[in-house]
C-alpha positions in Angstrom: 22.9 68.8 53.5 23.2 69.5 57.2 24.1 66.9 59.8 20.6 66.5 61.1 19.3 65.5 57.6 22.3 63.4 56.7 21.5 60.8 59.4 18.0 60.1 58.1 17.3 57.1 56.0 15.1 57.3 52.9 12.9 54.4 52.1 12.5 53.4 48.5 9.4 51.4 47.8 9.3 49.6 44.5 7.0 47.0 42.9 8.9 43.8 42.3 8.9 44.4 38.5 10.4 47.9 39.0 13.0 46.4 41.3 14.2 43.9 38.7 14.1 46.6 36.0 16.3 48.9 38.1 18.7 46.4 39.8 20.6 43.5 38.3 20.5 40.4 40.4 23.5 38.1 40.7 23.7 34.4 41.4 26.8 33.9 43.4 28.8 30.8 42.2 29.5 29.7 45.8 25.8 29.6 46.8 25.0 26.3 48.4 21.2 26.4 48.0 18.9 27.2 45.0 16.7 30.0 46.4 15.0 32.8 44.4 15.8 31.1 41.1 19.5 30.8 42.0 19.7 34.5 42.9 19.4 34.1 46.6 21.5 33.0 49.6 20.2 31.2 52.7 20.5 32.5 56.2 22.4 29.6 57.6 25.5 27.5 57.0 27.9 28.1 54.2 25.5 30.7 52.6 25.5 32.8 55.8 29.3 32.8 55.9 29.4 33.9 52.3 26.8 36.7 52.9 28.9 38.0 55.9 32.0 38.1 53.6 30.3 40.3 51.0 30.1 44.1 51.0 26.8 45.0 52.7 26.2 47.7 50.0 25.7 44.8 47.5 23.2 42.9 49.6 19.4 42.9 49.6 17.2 40.9 52.0 13.6 39.7 51.3 11.6 39.8 54.5 8.1 39.2 55.7 5.1 37.5 54.3 4.7 40.4 51.8 8.3 39.9 50.7 9.6 43.4 51.3 13.0 43.9 49.7 15.4 45.8 52.1 19.0 46.8 51.6 21.7 45.0 53.6 21.4 42.0 55.9 18.3 41.5 58.1 
């Protein structure tokens, strides 16, 4: 792959059911809130500090009214 193409991002669009079939969610034992059935972390307080301490490659963020799932912290 040449340099020009290696800098481009590829968007993966999955239905929620496909997402859960492909990726294994994980409820962190130090989570301070019960969001997304215990699989989520909040964007404030102790949960935010925890999120910032984790490898970004292991994080997904649910955003928007349509609840898009994006890689990383947003």
